[in-house]
KEDRENRO-957207 format. One line per field, with one value per atom (N, C-alpha, C): atom name; residue number from 1; x, y, z; residue in one letter. Coordinates in nm, 4 decimals. Layout:
N
pati	[CA; ...]
titor	[NUM; ...]
c1	[X; ...]
c2	[Y; ...]
c3	[Z; ...]
torlum	[A; ...]
This chain:
113
pati	[N; CA; C; N; CA; C; N; CA; C; N; CA; C; N; CA; C; N; CA; C; N; CA; C; N; CA; C; N; CA; C; N; CA; C; N; CA; C; N; CA; C; N; CA; C; N; CA; C; N; CA; C; N; CA; C; N; CA; C; N; CA; C; N; CA; C; N; CA; C; N; CA; C; N; CA; C; N; CA; C; N; CA; C; N; CA; C; N; CA; C; N; CA; C; N; CA; C; N; CA; C; N; CA; C; N; CA; C; N; CA; C; N; CA; C; N; CA; C; N; CA; C; N; CA; C; N; CA; C; N; CA; C; N; CA; C; N; CA; C; N; CA; C; N; CA; C; N; CA; C; N; CA; C; N; CA; C; N; CA; C; N; CA; C; N; CA; C; N; CA; C; N; CA; C; N; CA; C; N; CA; C; N; CA; C; N; CA; C; N; CA; C; N; CA; C; N; CA; C; N; CA; C; N; CA; C; N; CA; C; N; CA; C; N; CA; C; N; CA; C; N; CA; C; N; CA; C; N; CA; C; N; CA; C; N; CA; C; N; CA; C; N; CA; C; N; CA; C; N; CA; C; N; CA; C; N; CA; C; N; CA; C; N; CA; C; N; CA; C; N; CA; C; N; CA; C; N; CA; C; N; CA; C; N; CA; C; N; CA; C; N; CA; C; N; CA; C; N; CA; C; N; CA; C; N; CA; C; N; CA; C; N; CA; C; N; CA; C; N; CA; C; N; CA; C; N; CA; C; N; CA; C; N; CA; C; N; CA; C; N; CA; C; N; CA; C; N; CA; C; N; CA; C; N; CA; C; N; CA; C; N; CA; C; N; CA; C; N; CA; C; N; CA; C; N; CA; C; N; CA; C; N; CA; C; N; CA; C; N; CA; C; N; CA; C]
titor	[1; 1; 1; 2; 2; 2; 3; 3; 3; 4; 4; 4; 5; 5; 5; 6; 6; 6; 7; 7; 7; 8; 8; 8; 9; 9; 9; 10; 10; 10; 11; 11; 11; 12; 12; 12; 13; 13; 13; 14; 14; 14; 15; 15; 15; 16; 16; 16; 17; 17; 17; 18; 18; 18; 19; 19; 19; 20; 20; 20; 21; 21; 21; 22; 22; 22; 23; 23; 23; 24; 24; 24; 25; 25; 25; 26; 26; 26; 27; 27; 27; 28; 28; 28; 29; 29; 29; 30; 30; 30; 31; 31; 31; 32; 32; 32; 33; 33; 33; 34; 34; 34; 35; 35; 35; 36; 36; 36; 37; 37; 37; 38; 38; 38; 39; 39; 39; 40; 40; 40; 41; 41; 41; 42; 42; 42; 43; 43; 43; 44; 44; 44; 45; 45; 45; 46; 46; 46; 47; 47; 47; 48; 48; 48; 49; 49; 49; 50; 50; 50; 51; 51; 51; 52; 52; 52; 53; 53; 53; 54; 54; 54; 55; 55; 55; 56; 56; 56; 57; 57; 57; 58; 58; 58; 59; 59; 59; 60; 60; 60; 61; 61; 61; 62; 62; 62; 63; 63; 63; 64; 64; 64; 65; 65; 65; 66; 66; 66; 67; 67; 67; 68; 68; 68; 69; 69; 69; 70; 70; 70; 71; 71; 71; 72; 72; 72; 73; 73; 73; 74; 74; 74; 75; 75; 75; 76; 76; 76; 77; 77; 77; 78; 78; 78; 79; 79; 79; 80; 80; 80; 81; 81; 81; 82; 82; 82; 83; 83; 83; 84; 84; 84; 85; 85; 85; 86; 86; 86; 87; 87; 87; 88; 88; 88; 89; 89; 89; 90; 90; 90; 91; 91; 91; 92; 92; 92; 93; 93; 93; 94; 94; 94; 95; 95; 95; 96; 96; 96; 97; 97; 97; 98; 98; 98; 99; 99; 99; 100; 100; 100; 101; 101; 101; 102; 102; 102; 103; 103; 103; 104; 104; 104; 105; 105; 105; 106; 106; 106; 107; 107; 107; 108; 108; 108; 109; 109; 109; 110; 110; 110; 111; 111; 111; 112; 112; 112; 113; 113; 113]
c1	[6.9284; 6.8613; 6.7614; 6.7618; 6.6746; 6.5293; 6.4446; 6.3008; 6.2392; 6.1427; 6.0675; 5.9223; 5.8643; 5.7255; 5.6476; 5.5519; 5.4643; 5.3410; 5.2917; 5.1705; 5.0968; 4.9757; 4.8981; 4.7946; 4.7914; 4.6903; 4.5525; 4.4541; 4.3175; 4.2184; 4.1000; 3.9917; 3.9777; 3.9716; 3.9514; 3.8454; 3.7766; 3.6789; 3.7489; 3.6921; 3.7476; 3.7616; 3.8781; 3.9081; 3.9731; 3.9785; 4.0365; 4.1880; 4.2422; 4.3877; 4.4258; 4.5429; 4.6077; 4.7564; 4.8202; 4.9653; 5.0270; 5.1043; 5.1733; 5.3109; 5.3539; 5.4874; 5.5582; 5.6869; 5.7729; 5.8872; 5.8910; 5.9922; 6.0869; 6.2150; 6.3183; 6.3777; 6.4251; 6.4855; 6.6307; 6.6872; 6.8254; 6.8327; 6.9438; 6.9632; 6.9806; 6.9001; 6.9052; 6.9377; 7.0102; 7.0272; 7.1240; 7.1789; 7.2631; 7.1872; 7.0612; 6.9849; 6.8658; 6.8405; 6.7139; 6.6026; 6.4864; 6.3705; 6.2565; 6.1870; 6.0747; 5.9462; 5.8356; 5.7038; 5.6514; 5.5998; 5.5382; 5.3975; 5.3164; 5.1837; 5.1440; 5.0560; 5.0055; 4.8569; 4.7817; 4.6375; 4.6023; 4.4870; 4.4487; 4.4519; 4.5185; 4.5245; 4.6197; 4.6944; 4.7874; 4.9294; 5.0238; 5.1634; 5.1982; 5.3007; 5.3487; 5.4063; 5.3737; 5.4215; 5.4864; 5.5825; 5.6464; 5.5565; 5.5545; 5.4724; 5.5592; 5.6608; 5.7446; 5.8748; 5.9780; 6.1036; 6.1710; 6.2607; 6.3306; 6.4763; 6.5646; 6.7078; 6.7473; 6.8713; 6.9158; 6.9045; 6.9334; 6.9265; 6.7967; 6.7128; 6.5833; 6.5849; 6.6985; 6.7075; 6.6435; 6.6175; 6.5579; 6.4406; 6.3332; 6.2146; 6.1634; 6.0855; 6.0287; 5.8904; 5.8025; 5.6651; 5.6173; 5.5318; 5.4682; 5.3668; 5.3374; 5.2423; 5.1060; 5.0706; 4.9369; 4.9178; 5.0279; 5.0148; 5.0766; 5.1423; 5.2115; 5.1120; 5.1490; 5.0615; 4.9654; 4.9543; 4.8633; 4.9377; 5.0485; 5.1255; 5.2554; 5.3018; 5.4293; 5.5091; 5.6307; 5.7194; 5.8169; 5.8485; 5.9453; 6.0139; 6.1223; 6.1913; 6.2489; 6.2581; 6.3198; 6.4256; 6.5477; 6.6533; 6.6841; 6.6573; 6.6801; 6.5866; 6.4717; 6.3735; 6.3638; 6.4549; 6.4558; 6.3187; 6.2547; 6.1178; 6.1027; 6.0255; 5.9864; 5.8343; 5.7829; 5.6389; 5.5898; 5.4660; 5.4002; 5.2661; 5.2587; 5.1343; 5.0511; 4.9321; 4.8460; 4.7196; 4.7046; 4.5881; 4.5056; 4.3849; 4.2946; 4.2878; 4.2694; 4.2707; 4.1584; 4.1893; 4.0944; 4.0747; 3.9620; 3.9425; 4.0555; 4.1133; 4.2215; 4.3521; 4.3559; 4.4719; 4.4640; 4.3533; 4.3368; 4.4410; 4.5179; 4.6265; 4.6935; 4.7794; 4.8716; 4.9963; 5.0374; 5.1522; 5.2718; 5.3847; 5.5073; 5.6185; 5.7025; 5.8248; 5.9393; 6.0398; 6.1489; 6.2799; 6.3810; 6.5145; 6.5904; 6.6225; 6.6759; 6.8068; 6.9011; 7.0326; 7.0383; 6.9396; 6.9364; 6.8306; 6.7471; 6.6346; 6.5541; 6.5200; 6.4486; 6.3113; 6.2085; 6.0697; 6.0067; 5.9179; 5.8337; 5.7187; 5.6340; 5.5253; 5.4023; 5.3959; 5.2852; 5.1750; 5.1025; 4.9865; 4.8749; 4.7551; 4.6429; 4.5839; 4.5631; 4.4925; 4.3696; 4.2540; 4.1291; 4.0590; 4.0288; 3.9599; 3.8213; 3.7214; 3.5856; 3.4865; 3.3747; 3.2684; 3.1699]
c2	[-3.2508; -3.3673; -3.3207; -3.3921; -3.3546; -3.3874; -3.2915; -3.3128; -3.2449; -3.3122; -3.2565; -3.2447; -3.1293; -3.1082; -3.0623; -3.1455; -3.1076; -3.0369; -2.9421; -2.8706; -2.8250; -2.7788; -2.7242; -2.8170; -2.9395; -3.0321; -2.9965; -3.0653; -3.0403; -3.0859; -3.0301; -3.0647; -2.9561; -2.9984; -2.9052; -2.9612; -2.8727; -2.9154; -2.9438; -3.0287; -3.0487; -2.9151; -2.8963; -2.7697; -2.6681; -2.6989; -2.6072; -2.6189; -2.5486; -2.5431; -2.5620; -2.6160; -2.6230; -2.5997; -2.5497; -2.5309; -2.6049; -2.7057; -2.7819; -2.7213; -2.7328; -2.6883; -2.8001; -2.8074; -2.9028; -2.8213; -2.8123; -2.7314; -2.8204; -2.7985; -2.8787; -2.8042; -2.8814; -2.8229; -2.7843; -2.8319; -2.7991; -2.7569; -2.7016; -2.6577; -2.7789; -2.7822; -2.8950; -2.8486; -2.7396; -2.6813; -2.7584; -2.8686; -2.9517; -3.0748; -3.0869; -3.2064; -3.1754; -3.2667; -3.2624; -3.3052; -3.2487; -3.2793; -3.3247; -3.4252; -3.4760; -3.4779; -3.4728; -3.4948; -3.6285; -3.7087; -3.8357; -3.8367; -3.9294; -3.9424; -4.0889; -4.1197; -4.2566; -4.2513; -4.3055; -4.3148; -4.4471; -4.4546; -4.5791; -4.6976; -4.8037; -4.9248; -4.9207; -4.8112; -4.7979; -4.7797; -4.8031; -4.7836; -4.6340; -4.6006; -4.4632; -4.4313; -4.3131; -4.2753; -4.1372; -4.1172; -3.9877; -3.8884; -3.7669; -3.6604; -3.5564; -3.5111; -3.4043; -3.4011; -3.3459; -3.3270; -3.2008; -3.1506; -3.0267; -3.0423; -2.9914; -3.0022; -2.9131; -2.9294; -2.8633; -2.7114; -2.6546; -2.5086; -2.4620; -2.5587; -2.5252; -2.5053; -2.5323; -2.5068; -2.6117; -2.7266; -2.8350; -2.8937; -2.9176; -2.9771; -3.0899; -3.1768; -3.2890; -3.3191; -3.3663; -3.3947; -3.5261; -3.5935; -3.7114; -3.6657; -3.7530; -3.7185; -3.6823; -3.7421; -3.7206; -3.5807; -3.5109; -3.3769; -3.2676; -3.3063; -3.2083; -3.1047; -2.9793; -2.8714; -2.8228; -2.8974; -2.8584; -2.8265; -2.8964; -2.8770; -2.8047; -2.7255; -2.6566; -2.6711; -2.7195; -2.7335; -2.6161; -2.5703; -2.4624; -2.4788; -2.4064; -2.4138; -2.2792; -2.2573; -2.1373; -2.1864; -2.1956; -2.2523; -2.1655; -2.0372; -1.9492; -1.9826; -2.0412; -2.0789; -2.2302; -2.3036; -2.4502; -2.5096; -2.4560; -2.4948; -2.5276; -2.6313; -2.6683; -2.6632; -2.6042; -2.5926; -2.6784; -2.7186; -2.7833; -2.7134; -2.6309; -2.5632; -2.6563; -2.6874; -2.7833; -2.7122; -2.7020; -2.6373; -2.7387; -2.6999; -2.7857; -2.9252; -2.9302; -3.0583; -3.1493; -3.2782; -3.3819; -3.4795; -3.5473; -3.6465; -3.7498; -3.7828; -3.8817; -3.8280; -3.7002; -3.6452; -3.6718; -3.7256; -3.7559; -3.8581; -3.8225; -3.9089; -3.8403; -3.9152; -3.8553; -3.8159; -3.6912; -3.6375; -3.6296; -3.6784; -3.6830; -3.6086; -3.5413; -3.4909; -3.5832; -3.5825; -3.6795; -3.6125; -3.6335; -3.5830; -3.6932; -3.6711; -3.7764; -3.8342; -3.7484; -3.7982; -3.8635; -3.8378; -3.8926; -4.0012; -4.0167; -4.1101; -4.0872; -3.9621; -3.9235; -3.8728; -3.9194; -3.8859; -3.7998; -3.7118; -3.6428; -3.7318; -3.6784; -3.7596; -3.7622; -3.6739; -3.6726; -3.5754; -3.5300; -3.4441; -3.4925; -3.5003; -3.5549; -3.4490; -3.4879; -3.4053; -3.4834; -3.4217; -3.4828; -3.3892; -3.4413; -3.3627; -3.4242; -3.3486; -3.4015; -3.2862; -3.3072; -3.2077; -3.2384]
c3	[11.0544; 11.0003; 10.8949; 10.7818; 10.6709; 10.7023; 10.6782; 10.6827; 10.5607; 10.5006; 10.3897; 10.4330; 10.4138; 10.4519; 10.3302; 10.2885; 10.1785; 10.2338; 10.1586; 10.1980; 10.0733; 10.0931; 9.9828; 9.9254; 9.9719; 9.9222; 9.9753; 9.9245; 9.9691; 9.8655; 9.8746; 9.7831; 9.6771; 9.5530; 9.4424; 9.3488; 9.2821; 9.1823; 9.0503; 8.9686; 8.8346; 8.7618; 8.7014; 8.6367; 8.7270; 8.8558; 8.9526; 8.9615; 9.0591; 9.0764; 9.2221; 9.2402; 9.3707; 9.3507; 9.4542; 9.4507; 9.5677; 9.5357; 9.6382; 9.6642; 9.7879; 9.8255; 9.8991; 9.8777; 9.9481; 10.0058; 10.1382; 10.2038; 10.2814; 10.2596; 10.3248; 10.4437; 10.5389; 10.6582; 10.6362; 10.5227; 10.4908; 10.3445; 10.3080; 10.1705; 10.0787; 9.9735; 9.8791; 9.7382; 9.7261; 9.5936; 9.5052; 9.5538; 9.4664; 9.4178; 9.4590; 9.4260; 9.3368; 9.2445; 9.1730; 9.2678; 9.2491; 9.3325; 9.2419; 9.2855; 9.2077; 9.2872; 9.2154; 9.2735; 9.2194; 9.3092; 9.2745; 9.3328; 9.2854; 9.3436; 9.3476; 9.4400; 9.4529; 9.4802; 9.3873; 9.4023; 9.4705; 9.5339; 9.6011; 9.5069; 9.5489; 9.4694; 9.3520; 9.3400; 9.2285; 9.2781; 9.1885; 9.2231; 9.2220; 9.2967; 9.2966; 9.1583; 9.1078; 8.9761; 8.9801; 8.8927; 8.8824; 8.8122; 8.8625; 8.8057; 8.7371; 8.8090; 8.7562; 8.8337; 8.7718; 8.8423; 8.7923; 8.8744; 8.8417; 8.8819; 8.7997; 8.8259; 8.9434; 8.9863; 9.1092; 9.1027; 8.9875; 8.9741; 8.9086; 8.8724; 8.8135; 8.6640; 8.6013; 8.4583; 8.3707; 8.4276; 8.3500; 8.4267; 8.3565; 8.4166; 8.3282; 8.3892; 8.3168; 8.3731; 8.2871; 8.3289; 8.2695; 8.3420; 8.2850; 8.1800; 8.0883; 7.9826; 8.0394; 8.1509; 8.2071; 8.2656; 8.2948; 8.3557; 8.2696; 8.1635; 8.0791; 8.0271; 8.0397; 7.9957; 8.1030; 8.2120; 8.3205; 8.4497; 8.4736; 8.5966; 8.5633; 8.6606; 8.6464; 8.7751; 8.7612; 8.8765; 8.8782; 8.9978; 9.0133; 9.1483; 9.1663; 9.2940; 9.3307; 9.4606; 9.5172; 9.6145; 9.5674; 9.6512; 9.7725; 9.7628; 9.8775; 9.9932; 9.9587; 10.0602; 10.0779; 10.0126; 10.0241; 9.9906; 9.8884; 9.8569; 9.7091; 9.6834; 9.5480; 9.5417; 9.4348; 9.4177; 9.3022; 9.3101; 9.1974; 9.1785; 9.0757; 9.0419; 8.9552; 9.0027; 8.9334; 8.8863; 8.7572; 8.6975; 8.6200; 8.5867; 8.5088; 8.5683; 8.6969; 8.7680; 8.7214; 8.7228; 8.6821; 8.7980; 8.8012; 8.9078; 8.9143; 8.8013; 8.8010; 8.8592; 8.8936; 8.9640; 9.1138; 9.1589; 9.3007; 9.3448; 9.4475; 9.4956; 9.6141; 9.6781; 9.7741; 9.6962; 9.7117; 9.6400; 9.7346; 9.6849; 9.7641; 9.6912; 9.7666; 9.7051; 9.7432; 9.6574; 9.6681; 9.6306; 9.7125; 9.6833; 9.6110; 9.4861; 9.4025; 9.4553; 9.4871; 9.5245; 9.6611; 9.7437; 9.8787; 9.8944; 9.7903; 9.7973; 9.9253; 9.9480; 10.0691; 10.0303; 10.1047; 10.0737; 10.1831; 10.1409; 10.2358; 10.2795; 10.3661; 10.4228; 10.3336; 10.2380; 10.1433; 10.1812; 10.0792; 10.0998; 10.0079; 10.0623; 9.9869; 9.8945; 9.7699; 9.6724; 9.6269; 9.6408; 9.5982; 9.5013; 9.3843; 9.2822; 9.2620; 9.3027; 9.2981; 9.2990; 9.2337; 9.2365; 9.3484]
torlum	[Q; Q; Q; L; L; L; Q; Q; Q; L; L; L; V; V; V; E; E; E; S; S; S; G; G; G; G; G; G; G; G; G; L; L; L; A; A; A; Q; Q; Q; P; P; P; G; G; G; G; G; G; S; S; S; L; L; L; R; R; R; L; L; L; S; S; S; C; C; C; T; T; T; A; A; A; S; S; S; V; V; V; N; N; N; L; L; L; D; D; D; V; V; V; Y; Y; Y; A; A; A; I; I; I; G; G; G; W; W; W; F; F; F; R; R; R; Q; Q; Q; A; A; A; P; P; P; G; G; G; K; K; K; E; E; E; R; R; R; E; E; E; G; G; G; V; V; V; S; S; S; C; C; C; I; I; I; S; S; S; S; S; S; R; R; R; G; G; G; G; G; G; A; A; A; T; T; T; N; N; N; Y; Y; Y; S; S; S; D; D; D; S; S; S; V; V; V; K; K; K; G; G; G; R; R; R; F; F; F; T; T; T; I; I; I; S; S; S; R; R; R; D; D; D; N; N; N; A; A; A; K; K; K; N; N; N; T; T; T; V; V; V; H; H; H; L; L; L; Q; Q; Q; M; M; M; N; N; N; S; S; S; L; L; L; K; K; K; P; P; P; E; E; E; D; D; D; T; T; T; A; A; A; V; V; V; Y; Y; Y; Y; Y; Y; C; C; C; H; H; H; V; V; V; A; A; A; G; G; G; L; L; L; D; D; D; Y; Y; Y; W; W; W; G; G; G; Q; Q; Q; G; G; G; T; T; T; Q; Q; Q; V; V; V; T; T; T; V; V; V; S; S; S; S; S; S]
Protein backbone atom coordinates (compact mmCIF):
# COMPACT_ATOMS: atom_id res chain seq x y z
CA UNK A 1 0.00 0.00 0.00
CA UNK A 2 1.32 3.41 -0.99
CA UNK A 3 2.30 5.78 1.76
CA UNK A 4 4.01 9.14 1.39
CA UNK A 5 5.81 10.63 4.36
CA UNK A 6 6.98 14.22 4.28
CA UNK A 7 9.66 15.39 6.68
CA UNK A 8 12.08 18.23 7.21
CA UNK A 9 9.66 21.01 8.00
CA UNK A 10 10.07 23.30 10.96
CA UNK A 11 10.88 26.84 11.92
CA UNK A 12 13.38 28.86 9.94
CA UNK A 13 14.44 32.48 10.02
CA UNK A 14 14.01 34.69 6.98
CA UNK A 15 16.93 34.03 4.68
CA UNK A 16 17.40 30.57 6.13
CA UNK A 17 17.10 27.14 4.57
CA UNK A 18 15.18 23.94 5.03
CA UNK A 19 15.25 20.67 3.14
CA UNK A 20 12.02 18.77 2.79
CA UNK A 21 11.88 15.09 1.97
CA UNK A 22 9.05 12.98 0.65
CA UNK A 23 9.62 9.26 1.04
CA UNK A 24 7.36 6.67 -0.53
CA UNK A 25 6.71 3.16 0.68
CA UNK A 26 6.83 1.84 -2.88
CA UNK A 27 8.82 2.56 -5.99
CA UNK A 28 7.46 5.60 -7.82
CA UNK A 29 10.06 5.98 -10.52
CA UNK A 30 7.46 6.02 -13.30
CA UNK A 31 5.61 8.98 -11.83
CA UNK A 32 6.21 12.68 -11.74
CA UNK A 33 6.18 14.05 -8.21
CA UNK A 34 5.13 17.52 -7.16
CA UNK A 35 5.38 19.70 -4.09
CA UNK A 36 2.42 21.88 -3.19
CA UNK A 37 1.80 24.20 -0.29
CA UNK A 38 -1.19 25.68 1.49
CA UNK A 39 -1.00 28.72 3.68
CA UNK A 40 -3.74 29.53 6.20
CA UNK A 41 -6.78 30.94 4.46
CA UNK A 42 -5.35 30.31 1.01
CA UNK A 43 -5.82 27.72 -1.67
CA UNK A 44 -3.28 24.97 -2.20
CA UNK A 45 -0.75 25.99 -4.82
CA UNK A 46 1.87 24.17 -6.83
CA UNK A 47 5.47 24.87 -5.88
CA UNK A 48 7.58 22.53 -7.95
CA UNK A 49 7.49 19.26 -9.81
CA UNK A 50 9.97 16.77 -11.18
CA UNK A 51 9.63 14.20 -13.93
CA UNK A 52 9.84 10.48 -13.29
CA UNK A 53 13.55 10.20 -14.04
CA UNK A 54 14.39 13.68 -12.76
CA UNK A 55 15.33 15.09 -16.12
CA UNK A 56 12.76 17.84 -16.09
CA UNK A 57 11.79 20.21 -13.31
CA UNK A 58 9.41 23.10 -12.95
CA UNK A 59 8.97 25.86 -10.39
CA UNK A 60 6.41 28.47 -9.56
CA UNK A 61 7.53 32.04 -10.10
CA UNK A 62 7.40 32.68 -6.37
CA UNK A 63 10.13 30.11 -5.59
CA UNK A 64 12.16 30.05 -8.79
CA UNK A 65 15.82 30.60 -8.05
CA UNK A 66 15.39 29.79 -4.36
CA UNK A 67 14.03 26.23 -4.28
CA UNK A 68 15.49 23.13 -5.89
CA UNK A 69 13.66 19.86 -6.38
CA UNK A 70 15.49 16.57 -6.80
CA UNK A 71 14.78 12.88 -6.52
CA UNK A 72 16.59 9.68 -5.63
CA UNK A 73 14.58 6.86 -7.13
CA UNK A 74 16.80 4.26 -5.49
CA UNK A 75 15.57 5.57 -2.14
CA UNK A 76 12.02 6.38 -3.27
CA UNK A 77 12.60 9.95 -2.10
CA UNK A 78 12.01 13.41 -3.49
CA UNK A 79 13.65 16.43 -1.89
CA UNK A 80 12.83 20.11 -1.91
CA UNK A 81 15.78 22.28 -0.95
CA UNK A 82 14.46 25.66 0.14
CA UNK A 83 16.91 28.54 0.42
CA UNK A 84 16.49 32.25 1.04
CA UNK A 85 13.24 31.55 2.82
CA UNK A 86 10.70 34.33 3.20
CA UNK A 87 7.82 34.71 5.64
CA UNK A 88 5.43 34.21 2.73
CA UNK A 89 6.82 30.68 2.30
CA UNK A 90 5.07 29.75 5.54
CA UNK A 91 2.62 26.94 4.74
CA UNK A 92 1.96 23.26 5.02
CA UNK A 93 3.94 21.54 2.27
CA UNK A 94 2.59 18.41 0.60
CA UNK A 95 4.05 16.02 -1.90
CA UNK A 96 1.83 14.61 -4.60
CA UNK A 97 2.11 11.69 -7.00
CA UNK A 98 0.77 13.02 -10.27
CA UNK A 99 -0.35 9.82 -11.94
CA UNK A 100 -2.05 8.45 -8.85
CA UNK A 101 -3.40 11.74 -7.47
CA UNK A 102 -2.06 10.66 -4.09
CA UNK A 103 -1.10 13.13 -1.35
CA UNK A 104 1.15 12.95 1.65
CA UNK A 105 0.04 14.20 5.05
CA UNK A 106 2.02 17.42 4.84
CA UNK A 107 4.79 19.07 6.83
CA UNK A 108 4.61 22.52 8.37
CA UNK A 109 7.13 25.16 7.34
CA UNK A 110 7.19 28.39 9.32
CA UNK A 111 9.47 31.26 8.38
CA UNK A 112 9.67 33.85 11.11
CA UNK A 113 12.19 35.85 13.07
